C-alpha positions in Angstrom: 46.0 12.3 -37.6 47.9 11.6 -40.7 51.0 13.5 -39.5 51.0 11.5 -36.3 50.9 8.3 -38.3 53.8 9.5 -40.5 55.8 10.4 -37.4 55.1 7.0 -35.9 56.3 5.2 -39.1 59.4 7.4 -39.2 60.3 6.4 -35.7 59.6 2.8 -36.4 61.5 2.7 -39.8 64.9 1.7 -38.5 63.5 -1.4 -37.0 61.3 -2.2 -40.0 63.8 -1.6 -42.8 66.9 -3.1 -41.3 67.7 -6.6 -42.6 69.8 -9.1 -40.9 73.5 -9.0 -41.9 76.3 -11.4 -42.5 79.4 -9.7 -41.6 82.6 -11.0 -43.2 85.8 -9.7 -41.7 88.9 -10.6 -43.5 92.3 -10.0 -41.9 95.4 -10.9 -43.7 99.1 -10.5 -43.5 101.9 -10.1 -45.9 101.6 -11.8 -49.4 104.7 -14.0 -49.6 104.4 -17.4 -51.2 107.8 -18.6 -50.0 106.6 -18.0 -46.5 103.3 -19.8 -47.2 101.4 -16.5 -47.4 98.8 -16.8 -50.1 96.5 -14.4 -48.2 95.0 -12.5 -51.1 94.0 -15.7 -53.0 92.5 -17.2 -49.8 90.6 -13.9 -49.3 89.1 -14.1 -52.7 88.0 -17.8 -52.2 86.4 -17.0 -48.8 84.7 -13.8 -50.1 83.3 -15.7 -53.1 81.9 -18.4 -50.9 80.2 -16.0 -48.5 78.7 -14.0 -51.3 76.8 -17.1 -52.4 75.9 -17.9 -48.8 74.5 -14.6 -48.0 72.3 -14.4 -51.0 70.8 -17.8 -50.4 70.1 -17.3 -46.7 68.7 -13.8 -47.3 71.3 -11.8 -45.2 72.9 -8.7 -46.5 76.7 -9.3 -46.9 78.9 -6.6 -45.3 82.6 -7.3 -46.0 85.4 -5.5 -44.1 89.1 -5.9 -45.0 91.8 -5.6 -42.4 95.1 -6.0 -44.2 98.3 -4.4 -45.4 96.6 -2.7 -48.4 94.0 -0.9 -46.4 94.6 0.5 -42.9 97.2 -2.1 -41.9 97.0 -5.2 -40.0 97.1 -3.8 -36.5 95.5 -4.6 -33.1 93.4 -1.4 -33.4 92.1 -2.2 -36.9 91.1 -5.8 -35.8 89.5 -4.5 -32.6 87.6 -1.8 -34.5 86.3 -4.3 -37.1 84.9 -6.8 -34.5 83.6 -3.9 -32.3 81.7 -2.3 -35.3 78.4 -0.8 -34.1 76.7 -2.1 -37.2 76.9 -5.5 -35.9 73.5 -6.2 -34.3 71.9 -9.0 -32.3 71.0 -12.1 -34.4 73.5 -11.2 -37.2 76.0 -13.6 -38.4 79.7 -12.7 -38.1 82.5 -14.6 -39.9 86.1 -13.5 -39.0 88.8 -15.0 -41.1 92.5 -14.4 -40.3 95.5 -15.4 -42.5 98.9 -14.7 -41.3 101.5 -15.3 -38.6 100.4 -16.8 -35.3 101.8 -18.1 -32.0 100.5 -20.0 -29.0 101.0 -18.2 -25.7 101.0 -20.1 -22.5 98.6 -23.0 -22.2 96.3 -21.7 -25.0 94.9 -24.4 -27.4 94.2 -21.7 -30.0 96.7 -19.3 -31.6 97.1 -15.6 -31.2 97.4 -13.3 -34.3 100.8 -11.5 -34.5 99.8 -8.0 -35.4 101.6 -4.5 -35.7 104.6 -6.2 -37.3 106.9 -3.6 -38.7 108.2 -5.8 -41.5 108.0 -9.4 -42.8 111.2 -10.5 -41.1 111.0 -8.3 -38.1 108.9 -10.2 -35.8 110.5 -9.1 -32.5 107.9 -6.3 -32.1 104.3 -7.3 -32.3 100.9 -7.3 -30.5 99.2 -10.5 -29.8 95.5 -10.7 -30.1 94.1 -14.2 -29.4 91.1 -16.0 -31.2 89.6 -16.2 -27.8 89.6 -12.5 -27.5 88.0 -11.9 -30.7 85.3 -14.4 -29.8 84.8 -12.7 -26.5 84.1 -9.4 -28.2 81.6 -11.0 -30.5 79.9 -12.6 -27.6 78.8 -9.3 -26.3 76.8 -8.8 -29.6 74.4 -11.7 -29.0 74.9 -13.1 -32.5 73.0 -15.6 -34.3 76.2 -17.3 -35.2 79.9 -16.3 -35.1 82.7 -18.2 -36.7 86.4 -17.0 -35.8 88.8 -18.7 -38.0 92.7 -18.5 -37.9 94.7 -19.8 -40.8 98.3 -19.8 -39.5 100.5 -21.7 -42.0 104.0 -22.8 -41.5 104.9 -25.5 -44.2 104.8 -25.5 -48.0 104.2 -28.7 -49.9 104.2 -29.6 -53.6 101.3 -32.1 -53.4 98.0 -31.2 -54.9 94.6 -32.4 -53.6 92.5 -35.0 -55.4 88.9 -33.9 -54.8 86.8 -36.4 -52.9 83.8 -37.9 -54.8 80.5 -36.1 -54.3 77.0 -37.0 -55.4 76.6 -34.6 -58.3 73.2 -35.9 -59.4 70.7 -33.2 -58.1 67.1 -33.3 -59.1 66.6 -29.7 -58.0 68.7 -26.9 -56.5 68.3 -27.2 -52.7 71.2 -24.9 -51.9 69.0 -22.2 -50.3 67.3 -24.8 -48.0 70.6 -26.5 -47.1 72.5 -23.2 -46.3 69.5 -21.9 -44.3 69.7 -25.1 -42.3 73.5 -24.8 -41.9 73.6 -21.2 -40.7 70.1 -20.5 -39.3 69.0 -24.0 -38.1 71.0 -24.5 -35.0 71.0 -22.9 -31.5 73.2 -19.8 -31.4 76.9 -20.3 -30.8 80.3 -19.0 -31.8 82.9 -21.4 -33.2 86.6 -20.8 -32.7 88.6 -22.7 -35.3 92.3 -23.0 -36.0 93.7 -24.5 -39.2 95.7 -27.0 -37.1 96.4 -28.3 -33.7 99.0 -26.8 -31.3 102.5 -28.0 -32.2 101.5 -29.6 -35.5 102.3 -28.5 -39.1 99.8 -26.4 -41.1 100.2 -26.7 -44.8 100.0 -24.5 -47.9 100.2 -25.4 -51.5 101.3 -23.1 -54.4 97.9 -21.6 -55.2 96.2 -21.3 -51.7 96.3 -22.7 -48.2 95.1 -26.1 -47.5 92.7 -25.0 -44.9 91.0 -22.5 -47.1 90.8 -25.1 -50.0 89.3 -27.6 -47.7 86.9 -25.1 -46.2 85.5 -24.0 -49.6 85.4 -27.6 -50.8 83.5 -28.8 -47.6 80.9 -25.9 -48.1 80.4 -27.0 -51.7 80.0 -30.6 -50.7 77.3 -29.6 -48.2 75.2 -28.5 -51.1 75.0 -32.0 -52.3 73.7 -33.5 -49.0 71.3 -36.3 -49.5 69.1 -35.1 -46.7 68.9 -32.3 -44.2 70.0 -34.5 -41.3 73.5 -34.5 -42.8 73.7 -30.7 -42.8 75.3 -29.3 -39.6 78.3 -27.2 -38.7 79.8 -30.3 -37.0 79.6 -32.2 -40.3 81.1 -29.3 -42.1 84.1 -29.2 -39.8 84.5 -33.0 -40.1 84.4 -32.8 -43.9 87.3 -30.1 -43.8 89.5 -32.6 -41.9 88.6 -35.5 -44.2 89.4 -33.5 -47.3 92.8 -32.3 -45.9 93.7 -35.8 -44.6 92.9 -37.3 -48.0 96.1 -35.8 -49.5 98.1 -34.9 -46.4 98.1 -38.1 -44.3 100.2 -36.5 -41.4 97.6 -33.8 -41.0 96.5 -33.8 -37.3 93.2 -32.0 -37.8 91.6 -28.7 -36.9 91.5 -27.2 -33.4 88.0 -26.1 -32.7 86.2 -24.8 -29.7 82.4 -24.0 -29.6 81.3 -21.4 -27.1 78.0 -19.7 -26.2 77.0 -16.8 -28.3 75.8 -15.1 -25.0 78.1 -12.4 -23.5 81.1 -13.6 -21.6 81.8 -12.4 -18.1 85.5 -12.1 -18.9 86.5 -8.7 -20.6 89.0 -9.4 -23.5 92.5 -8.2 -22.9 95.0 -7.5 -25.6 98.6 -8.7 -24.7 101.5 -6.9 -26.2 105.2 -7.9 -26.4 108.0 -5.6 -27.1 
C-alpha cells in the first residue's frame, strides 16, 4: 500500500511542486548612444523592477535574454523565447523589446527589425510584429501578458523632473498593491509601443524616456492611497503623464489590450530582403 501511495505522489509531484512563474523576456539591439540605443541600461532597470515584483506577488522569476551578447537578436531567437515550453497557463509573461522598429502597412504598432547584419546595414532584416508576439502568447492561456516595444528615434538633452508622490507610508503595502495590479484583473494581454505611429520617441543620455517613465510609474503605484487607484490602465496613464511632464510634444503610448485566450489567426513572420 505504501508503494502505491509513493507512486501516486510521484505522479502528482509536477502539479504539486510547480509554482506559477513570471517570465521576463528581454530583447535588445545594438548598444549605441548616438543612435538612441541605451538598451543594456534599460534592460537593467526593467530587470530590477520585475525582480521586486516577482518576489512580492509570489511568482518565480525566469529571465531570458535575447540580444547581441547571447544568441543574437534574430527572428528565430525571439520566436523560441516566446514559444518556450516552460510557459504554462496562468503564468505572467513580460516581453520587452529595445531596438529598431518600423510600421508595416496599416499597423498601429511597430514590428521589430531583426537579423540585421550590422548597425548601419538595415537593408536586410526580418520583421516580427508586436501583434505576432502577442498572438503566440495568446496560445499559452496566460494570466497576464505585456508585450512592450521601445523603438526610439530622437535624442534630447532634457532631464526629467520627478512628479511629486505621496511618500508618507504608514506601512509597506507593496505586496498588496502589486498583487492587485498583476493578479487582480481578468486575464488579458497588453500590446504597448513607446510612442504613436509617426510621432517621435525620445531617449536621454542615461536611458530611454519610455523605460524611465515605466519604472517611475511602477514606483508611484506603490504609494497609491487606496486599491481603487491600482490598475494597469492607471499605470499606463501615469507613464504618459510622467513623459509629458518634461517632453510637452510627446503624443503618448500606443496601446492595445487583447484577450489572453487563443487567437484564431496563426502568427506569420514577414521577411524583407
